DOMAR-157349 format. One record per residue: residue in one letter; x, y negated, z negated of N, C-alpha, C, O in turn. Coordinates in nm, 4 decimals. Atoms other than C-alpha are relative to their C-alpha. Example, Ala and Ser with C-alpha at 12.3 -4.5 7.8 and 13.67 -1.06 7.14 Angstrom:
% DOMAR-157349
<site residu="a" n_u="0.0890" n_v="0.1190" n_w="0.0000" ca_u="1.2300" ca_v="0.4500" ca_w="-0.7800" c_u="0.0900" c_v="-0.1200" c_w="0.0000" o_u="0.1936" o_v="-0.1181" o_w="-0.0665"/>
<site residu="s" n_u="-0.0820" n_v="0.1190" n_w="0.0060" ca_u="1.3670" ca_v="0.1060" ca_w="-0.7140" c_u="-0.0770" c_v="-0.1090" c_w="-0.0730" o_u="-0.0261" o_v="-0.2198" o_w="-0.0899"/>
***
This chain:
% DOMAR-157349
<site residu="m" n_u="-0.1338" n_v="-0.0278" n_w="0.0354" ca_u="9.6567" ca_v="-11.6175" ca_w="-9.8838" c_u="-0.0191" c_v="0.1257" c_w="-0.1005" o_u="-0.0978" o_v="0.1521" o_w="-0.1913"/>
<site residu="i" n_u="-0.0129" n_v="-0.0931" n_w="0.0759" ca_u="9.7969" ca_v="-11.3129" ca_w="-9.9799" c_u="0.1001" c_v="-0.0021" c_w="-0.0974" o_u="0.2026" o_v="-0.0703" o_w="-0.0938"/>
<site residu="i" n_u="-0.0943" n_v="0.0354" n_w="0.1341" ca_u="9.9513" ca_v="-11.2604" ca_w="-10.3118" c_u="0.0977" c_v="0.1538" c_w="0.0185" o_u="0.0557" o_v="0.2662" o_w="-0.0090"/>
<site residu="a" n_u="-0.0508" n_v="-0.1163" n_w="-0.0023" ca_u="10.2228" ca_v="-11.0204" ca_w="-10.2434" c_u="0.1509" c_v="0.0390" c_w="-0.1257" o_u="0.1992" o_v="-0.0477" o_w="-0.1985"/>
<site residu="n" n_u="-0.0909" n_v="-0.0659" n_w="0.0933" ca_u="10.4954" ca_v="-10.8221" ca_w="-10.4599" c_u="0.1239" c_v="0.0794" c_w="0.0516" o_u="0.1338" o_v="0.1812" o_w="0.1201"/>
<site residu="q" n_u="-0.1674" n_v="-0.0070" n_w="-0.0402" ca_u="10.8832" ca_v="-10.8247" ca_w="-10.4295" c_u="0.0822" c_v="0.0854" c_w="-0.0581" o_u="0.2039" o_v="0.0758" o_w="-0.0424"/>
<site residu="m" n_u="-0.0693" n_v="-0.1247" n_w="0.0148" ca_u="10.9652" ca_v="-10.4970" ca_w="-10.5953" c_u="-0.0033" c_v="0.0838" c_w="0.0756" o_u="-0.1032" o_v="0.0857" o_w="0.1474"/>
<site residu="e" n_u="-0.0129" n_v="-0.1252" n_w="-0.0750" ca_u="11.0607" ca_v="-10.1998" ca_w="-10.4279" c_u="-0.1137" c_v="0.1128" c_w="-0.0172" o_u="-0.1753" o_v="0.1664" o_w="0.0749"/>
<site residu="k" n_u="0.1271" n_v="-0.1072" n_w="-0.0016" ca_u="10.8055" ca_v="-9.9558" ca_w="-10.5791" c_u="-0.1033" c_v="-0.0786" c_w="-0.0775" o_u="-0.1795" o_v="-0.0077" o_w="-0.1432"/>
<site residu="g" n_u="0.1492" n_v="0.0852" n_w="0.0647" ca_u="10.5322" ca_v="-10.2564" ca_w="-10.7288" c_u="-0.0955" c_v="-0.0154" c_w="0.0784" o_u="-0.0936" o_v="-0.0072" o_w="0.2012"/>
<site residu="s" n_u="0.1633" n_v="0.0367" n_w="-0.0947" ca_u="10.1638" ca_v="-10.3375" ca_w="-10.6428" c_u="-0.0116" c_v="-0.1016" c_w="-0.0528" o_u="0.0302" o_v="-0.1111" o_w="-0.1682"/>
<site residu="t" n_u="0.0657" n_v="0.1077" n_w="0.0212" ca_u="10.0423" ca_v="-10.6293" ca_w="-10.6697" c_u="-0.1678" c_v="0.0462" c_w="-0.0266" o_u="-0.2431" o_v="0.1022" o_w="0.0530"/>
<site residu="n" n_u="0.1006" n_v="-0.0109" n_w="0.0457" ca_u="9.7383" ca_v="-10.6309" ca_w="-10.9256" c_u="-0.0718" c_v="-0.1614" c_w="-0.0209" o_u="-0.0324" o_v="-0.2385" o_w="-0.1084"/>
<site residu="l" n_u="0.0139" n_v="0.1308" n_w="0.0312" ca_u="9.5663" ca_v="-10.9487" ca_w="-10.9023" c_u="-0.1284" c_v="-0.0173" c_w="-0.1246" o_u="-0.1813" o_v="-0.1259" o_w="-0.1486"/>
<site residu="h" n_u="0.1042" n_v="0.0047" n_w="0.1087" ca_u="9.2997" ca_v="-10.8478" ca_w="-11.2029" c_u="0.0853" c_v="0.0008" c_w="-0.1465" o_u="0.0316" o_v="-0.0406" o_w="-0.2492"/>
<site residu="a" n_u="-0.0327" n_v="0.0123" n_w="0.1146" ca_u="9.5748" ca_v="-10.8007" ca_w="-11.4624" c_u="0.0487" c_v="-0.0729" c_w="-0.0869" o_u="0.0850" o_v="-0.0354" o_w="-0.1985"/>
<site residu="y" n_u="-0.0394" n_v="0.0559" n_w="0.0904" ca_u="9.6727" ca_v="-11.1449" ca_w="-11.5546" c_u="-0.1228" c_v="-0.1429" c_w="0.0452" o_u="-0.1891" o_v="-0.1528" o_w="0.1485"/>
<site residu="e" n_u="0.1119" n_v="0.1274" n_w="-0.0041" ca_u="9.4413" ca_v="-11.4839" ca_w="-11.5915" c_u="0.0358" c_v="-0.0382" c_w="0.1452" o_u="-0.0547" o_v="-0.0257" o_w="0.2277"/>
<site residu="a" n_u="-0.0654" n_v="0.0586" n_w="-0.1306" ca_u="9.6478" ca_v="-11.6203" ca_w="-11.2788" c_u="-0.0493" c_v="0.0600" c_w="0.1453" o_u="-0.1017" o_v="0.0026" o_w="0.2406"/>
<site residu="g" n_u="0.0626" n_v="-0.1004" n_w="-0.0988" ca_u="9.5705" ca_v="-11.3309" ca_w="-11.0533" c_u="-0.1393" c_v="0.0145" c_w="0.0169" o_u="-0.1899" o_v="0.0472" o_w="0.1242"/>
<site residu="f" n_u="0.1656" n_v="-0.0034" n_w="-0.0417" ca_u="9.1957" ca_v="-11.3389" ca_w="-11.1085" c_u="-0.0455" c_v="-0.1235" c_w="0.0209" o_u="-0.1522" o_v="-0.1401" o_w="0.0801"/>
<site residu="k" n_u="0.0569" n_v="0.1350" n_w="-0.0800" ca_u="9.1698" ca_v="-11.7044" ca_w="-11.0544" c_u="0.0536" c_v="0.0287" c_w="0.1433" o_u="-0.0410" o_v="0.0109" o_w="0.2200"/>
<site residu="a" n_u="-0.0688" n_v="0.0222" n_w="-0.1599" ca_u="9.3888" ca_v="-11.6660" ca_w="-10.6914" c_u="-0.1538" c_v="0.1165" c_w="0.0379" o_u="-0.2459" o_v="0.0781" o_w="0.1100"/>
<site residu="a" n_u="0.1082" n_v="-0.0549" n_w="-0.0998" ca_u="9.1303" ca_v="-11.3518" ca_w="-10.6212" c_u="-0.1556" c_v="-0.0746" c_w="-0.0218" o_u="-0.2505" o_v="-0.0617" o_w="0.0556"/>
<site residu="k" n_u="0.1348" n_v="0.0474" n_w="-0.0169" ca_u="8.8410" ca_v="-11.5376" ca_w="-10.7258" c_u="0.0036" c_v="-0.1233" c_w="0.0855" o_u="-0.1035" o_v="-0.1549" o_w="0.1372"/>
<site residu="a" n_u="-0.0346" n_v="0.0551" n_w="-0.1038" ca_u="8.9770" ca_v="-11.7861" ca_w="-10.5145" c_u="0.0150" c_v="0.0380" c_w="0.1636" o_u="0.0321" o_v="-0.0454" o_w="0.2524"/>
<site residu="g" n_u="-0.0152" n_v="-0.0452" n_w="-0.1592" ca_u="8.9978" ca_v="-11.5730" ca_w="-10.1750" c_u="0.1338" c_v="0.0462" c_w="-0.0359" o_u="0.1421" o_v="0.1325" o_w="0.0515"/>
<site residu="a" n_u="-0.1148" n_v="-0.0628" n_w="-0.0312" ca_u="9.3248" ca_v="-11.4584" ca_w="-10.2240" c_u="-0.0279" c_v="0.1578" c_w="0.0137" o_u="-0.1120" o_v="0.2248" o_w="-0.0463"/>
<site residu="i" n_u="0.0083" n_v="-0.1281" n_w="0.0496" ca_u="9.4224" ca_v="-11.1154" ca_w="-10.1239" c_u="0.1461" c_v="0.0873" c_w="-0.0297" o_u="0.2627" o_v="0.0513" o_w="-0.0131"/>
<site residu="s" n_u="-0.1092" n_v="-0.0098" n_w="0.0682" ca_u="9.6104" ca_v="-10.8636" ca_w="-10.2825" c_u="0.0875" c_v="0.0895" c_w="0.1141" o_u="0.0366" o_v="0.1840" o_w="0.1743"/>
<site residu="s" n_u="-0.0687" n_v="-0.1195" n_w="-0.0443" ca_u="9.9056" ca_v="-10.6991" ca_w="-10.1041" c_u="-0.0098" c_v="0.1607" c_w="-0.0152" o_u="0.0003" o_v="0.2484" o_w="0.0705"/>
<site residu="k" n_u="0.0134" n_v="-0.1743" n_w="0.0527" ca_u="9.8601" ca_v="-10.3567" ca_w="-10.3060" c_u="0.1678" c_v="0.0211" c_w="-0.0007" o_u="0.2452" o_v="-0.0620" o_w="-0.0482"/>
<site residu="d" n_u="-0.1357" n_v="-0.0688" n_w="0.0258" ca_u="10.1959" ca_v="-10.1652" ca_w="-10.2830" c_u="0.0752" c_v="-0.0062" c_w="0.1558" o_u="0.1673" o_v="0.0686" o_w="0.1884"/>
<site residu="m" n_u="-0.0715" n_v="0.0000" n_w="-0.1089" ca_u="10.2766" ca_v="-10.2874" ca_w="-9.9218" c_u="0.1654" c_v="-0.0634" c_w="0.0162" o_u="0.2296" o_v="-0.0532" o_w="-0.0883"/>
<site residu="t" n_u="-0.1384" n_v="0.0216" n_w="-0.0110" ca_u="10.6177" ca_v="-10.4041" ca_w="-9.8360" c_u="-0.0053" c_v="-0.2081" c_w="0.0523" o_u="-0.0749" o_v="-0.2568" o_w="0.1413"/>
<site residu="t" n_u="0.0697" n_v="0.1426" n_w="-0.0833" ca_u="10.6005" ca_v="-10.7992" ca_w="-9.7555" c_u="0.0608" c_v="-0.0120" c_w="0.1502" o_u="0.0123" o_v="-0.1006" o_w="0.2205"/>
<site residu="e" n_u="-0.0010" n_v="0.0005" n_w="-0.1366" ca_u="10.7471" ca_v="-10.7438" ca_w="-9.4231" c_u="-0.1021" c_v="0.0713" c_w="0.0589" o_u="-0.1250" o_v="0.0292" o_w="0.1722"/>
<site residu="a" n_u="0.1126" n_v="-0.0580" n_w="-0.0248" ca_u="10.4566" ca_v="-10.5151" ca_w="-9.3758" c_u="-0.1379" c_v="-0.0994" c_w="-0.0270" o_u="-0.2371" o_v="-0.0887" o_w="0.0451"/>
<site residu="a" n_u="0.0996" n_v="0.0808" n_w="0.0233" ca_u="10.2250" ca_v="-10.7740" ca_w="-9.5173" c_u="-0.0177" c_v="-0.0909" c_w="0.0737" o_u="-0.1296" o_v="-0.1192" o_w="0.1166"/>
<site residu="v" n_u="0.0046" n_v="0.1259" n_w="-0.1002" ca_u="10.3245" ca_v="-11.0639" ca_w="-9.3099" c_u="-0.0375" c_v="0.0388" c_w="0.1623" o_u="-0.1174" o_v="-0.0279" o_w="0.2280"/>
<site residu="a" n_u="0.0290" n_v="-0.0686" n_w="-0.1076" ca_u="10.3305" ca_v="-10.8358" ca_w="-8.9868" c_u="-0.1668" c_v="0.0029" c_w="-0.0160" o_u="-0.2357" o_v="-0.0756" o_w="0.0492"/>
<site residu="k" n_u="0.1613" n_v="-0.0250" n_w="0.0001" ca_u="9.9561" ca_v="-10.7313" ca_w="-9.0757" c_u="-0.0844" c_v="-0.1140" c_w="0.0204" o_u="-0.1797" o_v="-0.1211" o_w="0.0979"/>
<site residu="l" n_u="0.0575" n_v="0.1140" n_w="-0.0207" ca_u="9.8636" ca_v="-11.0585" ca_w="-9.1208" c_u="-0.0038" c_v="-0.0818" c_w="0.1001" o_u="-0.1042" o_v="-0.1478" o_w="0.1269"/>
<site residu="m" n_u="-0.0342" n_v="0.0478" n_w="-0.1630" ca_u="9.9830" ca_v="-11.1919" ca_w="-8.8036" c_u="-0.1039" c_v="0.0739" c_w="0.1103" o_u="-0.1840" o_v="0.0216" o_w="0.1879"/>
<site residu="w" n_u="0.1057" n_v="-0.0723" n_w="-0.0679" ca_u="9.8105" ca_v="-10.8829" ca_w="-8.6518" c_u="-0.1441" c_v="-0.0402" c_w="0.0070" o_u="-0.2166" o_v="-0.0420" o_w="0.1064"/>
<site residu="a" n_u="0.1746" n_v="-0.0157" n_w="-0.0030" ca_u="9.4544" ca_v="-10.9500" ca_w="-8.8059" c_u="-0.0191" c_v="-0.1745" c_w="-0.0052" o_u="-0.1339" o_v="-0.1989" o_w="-0.0424"/>
<site residu="l" n_u="-0.0110" n_v="0.1102" n_w="-0.0384" ca_u="9.5043" ca_v="-11.3279" ca_w="-8.7533" c_u="-0.0606" c_v="0.0171" c_w="0.1413" o_u="-0.1748" o_v="-0.0252" o_w="0.1591"/>
<site residu="k" n_u="-0.0256" n_v="-0.0434" n_w="-0.1844" ca_u="9.5291" ca_v="-11.2153" ca_w="-8.3366" c_u="-0.1652" c_v="-0.0083" c_w="-0.0160" o_u="-0.2531" o_v="-0.0878" o_w="0.0172"/>
<site residu="k" n_u="0.1740" n_v="-0.0249" n_w="-0.0337" ca_u="9.1990" ca_v="-11.0453" ca_w="-8.4032" c_u="-0.0951" c_v="-0.0697" c_w="-0.0684" o_u="-0.2102" o_v="-0.0656" o_w="-0.0251"/>
<site residu="t" n_u="0.1645" n_v="0.0955" n_w="0.0855" ca_u="8.9600" ca_v="-11.2633" ca_w="-8.6389" c_u="0.0803" c_v="-0.1214" c_w="-0.0535" o_u="0.1976" o_v="-0.1336" o_w="-0.0887"/>
<site residu="k" n_u="-0.0479" n_v="0.0950" n_w="0.1125" ca_u="8.9838" ca_v="-11.5647" ca_w="-8.7985" c_u="-0.0963" c_v="-0.0162" c_w="-0.1061" o_u="-0.1108" o_v="-0.1198" o_w="-0.1710"/>
<site residu="n" n_u="0.1036" n_v="0.0386" n_w="0.1081" ca_u="8.7026" ca_v="-11.4861" ca_w="-9.0313" c_u="0.0682" c_v="0.1227" c_w="-0.1203" o_u="0.1198" o_v="0.2344" o_w="-0.1158"/>
<site residu="l" n_u="-0.0768" n_v="-0.0382" n_w="0.1322" ca_u="8.8056" ca_v="-11.4381" ca_w="-9.3978" c_u="-0.0184" c_v="0.1439" c_w="-0.0423" o_u="0.0658" o_v="0.2044" o_w="-0.1086"/>
<site residu="q" n_u="0.0532" n_v="-0.1293" n_w="0.0830" ca_u="8.6161" ca_v="-11.1112" ca_w="-9.4803" c_u="0.0433" c_v="0.0905" c_w="0.0914" o_u="0.0650" o_v="0.2083" o_w="0.0629"/>
<site residu="e" n_u="-0.0591" n_v="-0.1137" n_w="-0.1248" ca_u="8.7292" ca_v="-10.9433" ca_w="-9.1809" c_u="0.1457" c_v="-0.0091" c_w="-0.0019" o_u="0.1906" o_v="0.0826" o_w="0.0669"/>
<site residu="i" n_u="-0.0691" n_v="-0.0147" n_w="-0.0026" ca_u="9.0472" ca_v="-11.0182" ca_w="-9.2360" c_u="0.0926" c_v="0.0905" c_w="-0.1387" o_u="0.1976" o_v="0.1547" o_w="-0.1426"/>
<site residu="k" n_u="0.0034" n_v="-0.0496" n_w="0.1387" ca_u="9.0527" ca_v="-10.9085" ca_w="-9.5937" c_u="0.0115" c_v="0.1311" c_w="0.0015" o_u="0.1113" o_v="0.1833" o_w="-0.0481"/>
<site residu="k" n_u="0.0248" n_v="-0.1074" n_w="-0.0520" ca_u="8.9096" ca_v="-10.5725" ca_w="-9.4660" c_u="0.1287" c_v="0.0965" c_w="0.0482" o_u="0.1715" o_v="0.2009" o_w="-0.0011"/>
<site residu="i" n_u="-0.1750" n_v="-0.0584" n_w="-0.0393" ca_u="9.2657" ca_v="-10.5097" ca_w="-9.2402" c_u="0.0852" c_v="0.0006" c_w="-0.0504" o_u="0.1785" o_v="0.0773" o_w="-0.0268"/>
<site residu="i" n_u="-0.1049" n_v="-0.0481" n_w="0.0770" ca_u="9.4528" ca_v="-10.5710" ca_w="-9.4796" c_u="0.0195" c_v="0.0589" c_w="-0.1093" o_u="0.1353" o_v="0.0750" o_w="-0.1476"/>
<site residu="e" n_u="0.0323" n_v="-0.0961" n_w="0.0446" ca_u="9.3152" ca_v="-10.3631" ca_w="-9.7209" c_u="-0.0030" c_v="0.1506" c_w="0.0229" o_u="0.0088" o_v="0.2438" o_w="-0.0566"/>
<site residu="k" n_u="0.0024" n_v="-0.1761" n_w="-0.0548" ca_u="9.2871" ca_v="-10.0401" ca_w="-9.4887" c_u="0.1898" c_v="-0.0075" c_w="0.0370" o_u="0.2803" o_v="-0.0854" o_w="0.0671"/>
<site residu="n" n_u="-0.1207" n_v="-0.0403" n_w="-0.0331" ca_u="9.5618" ca_v="-9.8380" ca_w="-9.4539" c_u="-0.0212" c_v="0.0412" c_w="0.1331" o_u="-0.1220" o_v="0.1043" o_w="0.1647"/>
<site residu="i" n_u="-0.0060" n_v="0.0188" n_w="-0.1504" ca_u="9.6554" ca_v="-9.8544" ca_w="-9.0717" c_u="0.1140" c_v="0.1236" c_w="0.0414" o_u="0.0931" o_v="0.2204" o_w="0.1144"/>
<site residu="a" n_u="-0.0816" n_v="-0.0662" n_w="-0.0457" ca_u="9.9710" ca_v="-9.6993" ca_w="-9.0521" c_u="0.1119" c_v="0.0673" c_w="-0.0898" o_u="0.2272" o_v="0.0904" o_w="-0.0533"/>
<site residu="g" n_u="-0.0776" n_v="-0.0223" n_w="0.0792" ca_u="10.1036" ca_v="-9.5817" ca_w="-9.3489" c_u="0.0476" c_v="-0.1370" c_w="-0.1050" o_u="0.0700" o_v="-0.1124" o_w="-0.2235"/>
<site residu="e" n_u="-0.0772" n_v="0.1208" n_w="0.0801" ca_u="10.2353" ca_v="-9.9141" ca_w="-9.5069" c_u="-0.0953" c_v="-0.0219" c_w="-0.1564" o_u="-0.0574" o_v="-0.1054" o_w="-0.2385"/>
<site residu="l" n_u="0.0600" n_v="-0.0105" n_w="0.1286" ca_u="9.9759" ca_v="-9.8535" ca_w="-9.8125" c_u="0.0035" c_v="0.1169" c_w="-0.0539" o_u="0.0289" o_v="0.2170" o_w="0.0132"/>
<site residu="t" n_u="-0.0249" n_v="-0.1399" n_w="0.0626" ca_u="9.9785" ca_v="-9.5925" ca_w="-10.0618" c_u="-0.1904" c_v="0.0151" c_w="-0.0038" o_u="-0.2595" o_v="-0.0846" o_w="-0.0247"/>
<site residu="e" n_u="0.0991" n_v="-0.0316" n_w="0.0112" ca_u="9.6370" ca_v="-9.4283" ca_w="-10.0569" c_u="-0.0321" c_v="0.0200" c_w="-0.1762" o_u="0.0350" o_v="0.0971" o_w="-0.2448"/>
<site residu="q" n_u="0.0299" n_v="-0.0063" n_w="0.0978" ca_u="9.4500" ca_v="-9.4945" ca_w="-10.3920" c_u="-0.1078" c_v="0.0820" c_w="-0.0905" o_u="-0.1149" o_v="0.0614" o_w="-0.2117"/>
***
């Protein structure tokens, strides 16, 4: 599961509230400041490459084409 933010300039922080913390603990992945469209496209691409959850998480969290703001 990827947790995304629909705010134009927002960012998803799974550690800000209890619900997000529990989601992260259960394996949810934060889309950080990616647009919803970028997160969906990136997830489809990641799933084509691997079914391993840890590898998918690495792919989602890595800036590949400017979809994530470097922090």
